[in-house]
TIRO-2110 file (N, C-alpha, C; in Angstrom, 1 decimal):
// TIRO-2110
0.9, -1.1, 0.1, N, 1, A
0.0, 0.1, -0.1, CA, 1, A
0.9, 1.3, -0.1, C, 1, A
2.0, 1.2, 0.6, N, 2, A
2.8, 2.4, 0.8, CA, 2, A
3.6, 2.9, -0.6, C, 2, A
3.7, 1.9, -1.3, N, 3, A
4.3, 2.3, -2.7, CA, 3, A
3.1, 3.0, -3.7, C, 3, A
2.0, 2.7, -3.7, N, 4, A
1.0, 3.3, -4.6, CA, 4, A
0.6, 4.7, -4.1, C, 4, A
0.5, 4.7, -2.7, N, 5, A
0.1, 6.0, -1.9, CA, 5, A
1.3, 6.9, -2.2, C, 5, A
2.3, 6.6, -2.0, N, 6, A
3.6, 7.5, -2.2, CA, 6, A
3.6, 8.3, -3.6, C, 6, A
3.1, 7.4, -4.6, N, 7, A
3.0, 7.9, -6.1, CA, 7, A
2.0, 8.9, -6.0, C, 7, A
0.9, 8.6, -5.4, N, 8, A
-0.3, 9.6, -5.3, CA, 8, A
0.3, 10.9, -4.6, C, 8, A
0.9, 10.8, -3.5, N, 9, A
1.4, 12.0, -2.8, CA, 9, A
2.3, 13.0, -3.6, C, 9, A
3.2, 12.1, -4.4, N, 10, A
4.0, 13.0, -5.3, CA, 10, A
3.3, 13.7, -6.3, C, 10, A
2.2, 13.0, -7.0, N, 11, A
1.5, 13.6, -8.0, CA, 11, A
0.5, 14.8, -7.6, C, 11, A
0.1, 14.7, -6.3, N, 12, A
-0.9, 15.7, -5.7, CA, 12, A
0.0, 16.9, -5.2, C, 12, A
1.1, 16.5, -4.4, N, 13, A
1.6, 17.5, -3.5, CA, 13, A
3.0, 17.8, -3.9, C, 13, A
3.6, 17.2, -4.8, N, 14, A
5.1, 17.3, -5.2, CA, 14, A
6.1, 16.4, -4.3, C, 14, A
7.1, 16.5, -4.9, N, 15, A
8.3, 15.6, -4.2, CA, 15, A
8.7, 15.9, -2.6, C, 15, A
8.7, 17.2, -2.5, N, 16, A
9.3, 17.6, -1.2, CA, 16, A
8.3, 17.4, -0.1, C, 16, A
6.9, 17.7, -0.3, N, 17, A
5.7, 17.4, 0.5, CA, 17, A
5.7, 15.9, 0.7, C, 17, A
5.8, 15.1, -0.2, N, 18, A
5.7, 13.6, -0.1, CA, 18, A
6.7, 13.0, 0.7, C, 18, A
7.9, 13.4, 0.6, N, 19, A
8.9, 13.1, 1.5, CA, 19, A
8.9, 13.4, 2.9, C, 19, A
8.3, 14.5, 3.1, N, 20, A
8.1, 15.1, 4.4, CA, 20, A
7.1, 14.4, 5.0, C, 20, A
6.0, 14.1, 4.3, N, 21, A
4.8, 13.2, 4.8, CA, 21, A
5.2, 11.7, 5.1, C, 21, A
6.1, 11.0, 4.3, N, 22, A
6.6, 9.7, 4.5, CA, 22, A
7.3, 9.8, 5.9, C, 22, A
8.2, 10.8, 6.0, N, 23, A
9.3, 10.8, 7.1, CA, 23, A
8.4, 11.0, 8.3, C, 23, A
7.4, 11.9, 8.4, N, 24, A
6.5, 11.9, 9.5, CA, 24, A
5.7, 10.8, 10.0, C, 24, A
5.1, 10.1, 9.1, N, 25, A
4.4, 8.8, 9.0, CA, 25, A
5.3, 7.7, 9.7, C, 25, A
6.5, 7.7, 9.3, N, 26, A
7.4, 6.5, 9.7, CA, 26, A
7.9, 6.8, 11.2, C, 26, A
7.8, 8.3, 11.5, N, 27, A
8.5, 8.6, 12.8, CA, 27, A
10.0, 8.8, 12.6, C, 27, A
10.6, 9.2, 13.8, N, 28, A
11.9, 9.2, 13.6, CA, 28, A
12.6, 8.9, 14.9, C, 28, A
13.3, 7.7, 14.9, N, 29, A
14.0, 7.3, 16.0, CA, 29, A
15.4, 7.8, 16.1, C, 29, A
16.0, 8.1, 17.2, N, 30, A
17.3, 8.6, 17.4, CA, 30, A
18.3, 8.0, 16.4, C, 30, A
19.1, 8.7, 15.9, N, 31, A
20.2, 8.1, 15.0, CA, 31, A
21.0, 7.4, 15.8, C, 31, A
21.4, 6.2, 15.0, N, 32, A
22.4, 5.3, 15.8, CA, 32, A
23.5, 4.8, 14.6, C, 32, A
24.7, 4.4, 15.3, N, 33, A
25.6, 3.9, 14.2, CA, 33, A
25.1, 2.9, 13.3, C, 33, A
25.5, 2.8, 12.0, N, 34, A
25.0, 1.7, 11.2, CA, 34, A
26.1, 0.6, 11.3, C, 34, A
25.5, -0.8, 11.5, N, 35, A
26.1, -2.1, 11.4, CA, 35, A
26.0, -2.7, 10.1, C, 35, A
26.9, -3.6, 10.1, N, 36, A
26.9, -4.5, 8.8, CA, 36, A
25.6, -5.2, 8.7, C, 36, A
25.1, -5.7, 9.9, N, 37, A
23.7, -6.2, 9.6, CA, 37, A
22.6, -5.1, 9.0, C, 37, A
22.6, -3.8, 9.6, N, 38, A
21.6, -2.9, 9.2, CA, 38, A
21.9, -2.5, 7.6, C, 38, A
23.0, -2.8, 7.2, N, 39, A
23.3, -2.5, 5.8, CA, 39, A
22.8, -3.7, 4.9, C, 39, A
22.8, -4.8, 5.4, N, 40, A
22.3, -6.2, 4.8, CA, 40, A
20.8, -6.0, 4.8, C, 40, A
20.2, -5.5, 6.0, N, 41, A
18.7, -5.5, 6.1, CA, 41, A
18.2, -4.1, 5.0, C, 41, A
18.9, -3.2, 5.0, N, 42, A
18.5, -2.1, 4.1, CA, 42, A
18.7, -2.6, 2.8, C, 42, A
19.6, -3.4, 2.4, N, 43, A
19.7, -3.9, 0.9, CA, 43, A
18.7, -4.8, 0.6, C, 43, A
18.3, -5.7, 1.6, N, 44, A
17.2, -6.6, 1.3, CA, 44, A
15.8, -5.9, 1.3, C, 44, A
15.6, -4.8, 2.1, N, 45, A
14.3, -4.0, 2.1, CA, 45, A
14.4, -3.4, 0.5, C, 45, A
15.5, -2.7, 0.1, N, 46, A
15.6, -2.1, -1.1, CA, 46, A
15.1, -3.2, -2.2, C, 46, A
15.5, -4.3, -2.1, N, 47, A
15.5, -5.3, -3.1, CA, 47, A
13.8, -5.8, -3.0, C, 47, A
13.3, -6.0, -1.9, N, 48, A
11.8, -6.1, -1.6, CA, 48, A
11.1, -5.1, -2.3, C, 48, A
11.4, -3.7, -2.1, N, 49, A
10.7, -2.7, -2.6, CA, 49, A
10.7, -2.7, -4.1, C, 49, A
11.8, -3.0, -4.8, N, 50, A
11.9, -3.0, -6.3, CA, 50, A
10.9, -4.3, -6.7, C, 50, A
10.9, -5.4, -6.2, N, 51, A
10.1, -6.4, -6.6, CA, 51, A
8.6, -5.9, -6.4, C, 51, A
8.3, -5.3, -5.4, N, 52, A
6.8, -5.0, -5.3, CA, 52, A
6.6, -3.8, -6.2, C, 52, A
7.5, -2.9, -6.5, N, 53, A
7.2, -2.0, -7.7, CA, 53, A
7.0, -2.5, -9.0, C, 53, A
7.6, -3.4, -9.2, N, 54, A
7.5, -4.0, -10.5, CA, 54, A
6.4, -5.1, -10.5, C, 54, A
6.2, -5.8, -9.5, N, 55, A
4.9, -6.8, -9.5, CA, 55, A
3.7, -6.5, -9.0, C, 55, A
3.7, -5.3, -8.3, N, 56, A
2.4, -5.0, -7.6, CA, 56, A
1.3, -4.6, -8.6, C, 56, A
0.2, -4.2, -7.9, N, 57, A
-1.0, -4.0, -8.8, CA, 57, A
-0.7, -2.7, -9.6, C, 57, A
0.2, -1.9, -9.2, N, 58, A
0.4, -0.6, -9.9, CA, 58, A
2.0, -0.5, -10.2, C, 58, A
2.4, -0.4, -11.2, N, 59, A
4.0, -0.2, -11.5, CA, 59, A
4.4, 1.1, -10.7, C, 59, A
5.6, 1.0, -10.1, N, 60, A
5.9, 2.2, -9.2, CA, 60, A
7.6, 2.5, -9.6, C, 60, A
7.7, 3.7, -9.9, N, 61, A
9.1, 4.1, -10.1, CA, 61, A
10.0, 4.0, -9.1, C, 61, A
11.3, 4.1, -9.3, N, 62, A
12.3, 4.0, -8.3, CA, 62, A
12.3, 4.9, -7.2, C, 62, A
11.8, 6.2, -7.8, N, 63, A
11.8, 7.5, -6.8, CA, 63, A
10.7, 7.1, -5.6, C, 63, A
9.6, 6.5, -6.0, N, 64, A
8.5, 6.1, -5.1, CA, 64, A
9.2, 5.0, -4.1, C, 64, A
9.8, 4.0, -4.6, N, 65, A
10.5, 2.9, -4.0, CA, 65, A
11.5, 3.5, -3.0, C, 65, A
12.3, 4.5, -3.4, N, 66, A
13.4, 5.1, -2.5, CA, 66, A
12.7, 6.0, -1.3, C, 66, A
11.6, 6.7, -1.6, N, 67, A
11.1, 7.4, -0.6, CA, 67, A
10.5, 6.4, 0.4, C, 67, A
9.8, 5.4, 0.1, N, 68, A
9.4, 4.3, 1.2, CA, 68, A
10.5, 3.8, 2.0, C, 68, A
11.6, 3.2, 1.5, N, 69, A
12.6, 2.7, 2.1, CA, 69, A
13.3, 3.8, 2.9, C, 69, A
13.6, 5.0, 2.5, N, 70, A
14.2, 5.9, 3.3, CA, 70, A
13.4, 6.2, 4.4, C, 70, A
12.0, 6.2, 4.4, N, 71, A
11.3, 6.6, 5.4, CA, 71, A
11.3, 5.4, 6.4, C, 71, A
11.4, 4.2, 6.0, N, 72, A
11.5, 2.9, 6.8, CA, 72, A
12.8, 3.0, 7.6, C, 72, A
13.9, 3.2, 6.9, N, 73, A
15.3, 3.2, 7.6, CA, 73, A
15.3, 4.3, 8.6, C, 73, A
14.7, 5.5, 8.3, N, 74, A
14.8, 6.7, 9.2, CA, 74, A
14.1, 6.3, 10.6, C, 74, A
12.8, 5.6, 10.3, N, 75, A
12.0, 5.3, 11.4, CA, 75, A
12.6, 4.4, 12.3, C, 75, A
13.8, 3.7, 11.8, N, 76, A
14.5, 2.6, 12.7, CA, 76, A
15.7, 3.4, 12.9, C, 76, A
16.0, 4.5, 12.9, N, 77, A
17.2, 5.2, 13.6, CA, 77, A
18.3, 5.1, 12.5, C, 77, A
18.2, 4.7, 11.4, N, 78, A
19.3, 5.0, 10.3, CA, 78, A
19.2, 6.1, 9.4, C, 78, A
20.3, 6.9, 9.4, N, 79, A
20.4, 7.9, 8.5, CA, 79, A
20.3, 7.4, 7.0, C, 79, A
19.6, 8.1, 6.1, N, 80, A
19.2, 7.5, 4.9, CA, 80, A
19.2, 8.7, 3.9, C, 80, A
20.3, 9.3, 3.7, N, 81, A
20.1, 10.6, 2.5, CA, 81, A
19.6, 10.0, 1.2, C, 81, A
18.7, 10.8, 0.5, N, 82, A
18.4, 10.3, -0.7, CA, 82, A
19.2, 11.2, -1.8, C, 82, A
19.8, 10.6, -2.7, N, 83, A
20.4, 11.2, -3.9, CA, 83, A
19.8, 10.9, -5.0, C, 83, A
19.4, 12.0, -5.8, N, 84, A
18.7, 12.0, -6.9, CA, 84, A
19.6, 12.1, -8.1, C, 84, A
19.6, 11.4, -9.2, N, 85, A
20.4, 11.5, -10.3, CA, 85, A
21.2, 10.5, -10.4, C, 85, A
22.1, 10.4, -11.4, N, 86, A
23.0, 9.2, -11.7, CA, 86, A
24.5, 9.9, -11.7, C, 86, A
25.3, 8.8, -11.3, N, 87, A
26.8, 9.1, -11.4, CA, 87, A
27.4, 9.0, -12.7, C, 87, A
27.9, 10.0, -13.2, N, 88, A
28.6, 9.9, -14.5, CA, 88, A
30.1, 9.5, -14.6, C, 88, A
END
């Protein structure tokens, strides 16, 4: 449900507002150091978001997937900066 809803938020209110809403909805735990296990879990979550984005009832772009994963990570106390664009 989070992926299609995030897409609707971006279309209705724009990226900044959607990102802020996702962050507030997920809550914000105090930041803590990132462990190797956290990185593995973050990669698994990103992979699952990609699968859900491709195979769900609504196809979802990587931007929407990134916002949902970022909100989840921040809600669990992990710093998750979002970088838009691609490396050359």
